[in-house]
C-alpha positions as CSV (number, residue, x, y, z in Angstrom):
1,M,35.5,43.8,-17.9
2,R,34.7,40.4,-19.5
3,I,37.9,38.8,-18.0
4,Q,36.9,40.1,-14.6
5,R,33.5,38.5,-14.7
6,W,35.0,35.2,-15.8
7,L,37.6,35.4,-13.0
8,V,34.9,36.2,-10.4
9,T,32.7,33.4,-11.7
10,A,35.5,31.0,-11.7
11,L,36.7,32.0,-8.1
12,I,33.2,31.7,-6.7
13,T,32.7,28.3,-8.4
14,W,36.1,27.2,-7.0
15,V,35.2,28.3,-3.5
16,F,32.0,26.4,-3.3
17,L,33.2,23.2,-5.0
18,L,36.6,22.9,-3.4
19,P,35.2,21.8,0.1
20,Q,33.0,19.2,-1.5
21,I,35.8,17.8,-3.7
22,A,38.1,17.7,-0.7
23,S,35.5,15.8,1.3
24,C,35.6,12.9,-1.1
25,E,39.1,11.9,-0.1
26,E,39.6,9.3,2.7
27,K,39.7,11.0,6.1
28,P,42.5,10.3,8.7
29,L,41.9,8.6,12.0
30,W,43.0,11.7,13.9
31,E,42.8,15.5,13.3
32,L,44.1,17.9,15.8
33,G,44.1,21.8,16.0
34,A,43.0,24.8,17.9
35,G,40.3,27.4,17.4
36,L,38.7,30.4,19.0
37,A,35.0,30.9,19.1
38,L,32.7,33.7,19.9
39,L,29.6,32.2,21.3
40,R,26.3,33.8,22.3
41,L,24.5,31.5,24.7
42,P,21.2,32.0,26.6
43,D,21.8,32.4,30.3
44,Y,19.8,29.2,30.8
45,R,17.2,27.1,28.8
46,G,14.3,29.2,28.1
47,S,16.0,32.5,29.0
48,D,15.4,35.6,26.9
49,E,18.8,37.0,28.0
50,S,22.1,35.8,26.7
51,R,25.8,36.4,27.1
52,Y,28.8,36.4,24.8
53,Y,31.7,34.1,25.6
54,L,35.1,34.1,23.9
55,L,36.1,30.4,24.0
56,P,39.5,29.0,23.0
57,F,39.1,25.3,22.3
58,P,41.1,22.3,21.1
59,Y,39.9,20.9,17.8
60,V,40.0,17.1,18.0
61,I,38.5,14.6,15.6
62,Y,38.9,10.9,16.2
63,R,37.2,8.4,13.9
64,G,37.6,5.1,15.8
65,D,35.3,2.1,15.5
66,I,33.9,2.5,19.0
67,L,34.8,6.0,20.1
68,K,34.2,8.9,17.9
69,I,34.9,12.6,18.5
70,D,33.8,15.2,16.0
71,R,32.7,18.9,15.9
72,E,29.3,18.0,17.2
73,R,29.8,15.4,20.0
74,I,31.8,12.7,21.6
75,S,30.2,9.4,20.9
76,G,30.8,6.0,22.5
77,R,29.1,3.4,20.4
78,I,27.6,0.8,22.7
79,F,25.6,-1.1,20.1
80,K,25.0,-0.7,16.4
81,T,23.0,-2.4,13.6
82,D,22.0,-1.2,10.2
83,R,19.0,0.6,11.7
84,L,19.9,1.2,15.4
85,L,22.7,3.0,17.2
86,L,23.0,3.2,20.9
87,D,25.7,5.6,22.1
88,V,26.5,8.0,24.9
89,S,25.1,11.5,24.8
90,L,26.7,14.5,26.5
91,Y,25.5,18.1,27.0
92,G,26.5,21.0,29.2
93,S,25.7,24.6,30.1
94,V,27.6,27.4,31.7
95,S,27.0,29.0,35.1
96,V,24.7,32.0,35.4
97,D,25.4,35.1,37.5
98,S,21.8,36.0,38.6
99,S,22.8,39.6,39.2
100,R,23.3,40.0,35.5
101,N,19.9,38.5,34.5
102,S,16.8,40.6,35.2
103,A,14.4,37.6,35.4
104,R,16.7,36.0,38.0
105,S,17.3,39.2,40.0
106,G,17.5,38.3,43.8
107,M,17.7,34.5,43.1
108,P,20.8,32.4,43.7
109,D,23.3,31.9,40.9
110,L,23.0,28.8,38.7
111,D,25.8,26.3,38.7
112,P,27.1,24.8,35.4
113,I,25.2,21.7,34.3
114,L,26.6,18.5,32.9
115,E,24.2,16.0,31.2
116,I,25.1,12.5,30.4
117,G,23.1,9.4,29.3
118,P,22.3,7.0,26.5
119,S,21.0,8.0,23.1
120,L,19.1,5.7,20.7
121,E,19.2,6.7,17.0
122,I,16.7,4.8,14.8
123,K,17.1,5.0,11.0
124,L,13.5,5.1,9.6
125,L,14.3,5.5,5.9
126,E,17.5,5.3,3.9
127,S,18.3,5.4,0.2
128,K,21.9,4.7,-0.7
129,Q,21.1,5.4,-4.4
130,D,19.5,8.8,-3.6
131,R,21.9,9.3,-0.7
132,Y,19.6,10.4,2.1
133,K,18.7,9.2,5.5
134,F,15.7,10.0,7.8
135,G,15.6,9.0,11.4
136,V,14.8,9.8,15.0
137,T,17.2,10.3,17.9
138,L,16.1,9.7,21.5
139,P,18.6,10.9,24.0
140,V,17.8,10.6,27.8
141,R,20.4,12.3,30.0
142,A,20.8,12.7,33.7
143,A,21.6,16.3,34.6
144,F,24.1,17.2,37.3
145,A,24.9,20.7,38.8
146,I,28.6,21.2,39.6
147,D,29.7,23.7,42.2
148,S,33.1,24.2,43.7
149,S,32.7,21.6,46.4
150,S,30.2,19.0,45.1
151,V,28.0,17.5,42.4
152,Y,24.2,17.5,42.7
153,R,21.7,15.5,40.6
154,E,19.2,17.9,39.1
155,G,16.9,15.6,37.2
156,F,16.6,14.1,33.7
157,V,16.3,15.5,30.2
158,F,14.5,13.8,27.3
159,S,14.9,15.7,24.0
160,P,13.8,13.6,21.0
161,R,14.5,15.0,17.5
162,L,13.9,14.1,13.8
163,N,16.9,14.1,11.5
164,F,17.0,14.3,7.7
165,E,20.4,14.1,6.0
166,K,21.1,14.4,2.2
167,D,24.7,13.8,1.2
168,D,24.9,14.8,-2.4
169,L,23.9,18.5,-2.6
170,F,27.1,18.9,-4.7
171,I,28.2,16.1,-7.0
172,C,31.4,14.3,-6.0
173,Q,33.5,13.1,-8.9
174,N,35.7,10.5,-7.0
175,H,33.2,7.6,-6.5
């Protein structure tokens, strides 16, 4: 019984520390792969109804100096200093079949939306010693509806957010 507890404790410790230890190694310029995601998305912003989507996707990470692609976004760095970063912000939403949404019953279907525009990131506080950053992100995107024959401008989206990042939740040994 004592060996089992030790083995379980060691296994749990290994599972939680291995990803952190692995992240201390230098990362390659490119990473490629494929994945499958089950997503639950609201029918549209503010909707109380949602749908499930099974989405196969390519997994691409590129860590270039100007263009960066990661699991969160595609970023084209236009301007960067120690405290400011101006890049390109993208967002999108899927089409909505109004007959499947009670609030939209009798209304026309919603086309998929693509949003694109600049995003300014401002670093307000940073401590390299304590390994944290605090800042604000100010994306402004033009929204476009896309149907089978044309593209329509729908307006603009401004969605500011505060960001707090702490890097050393687990101690890395390879400094």
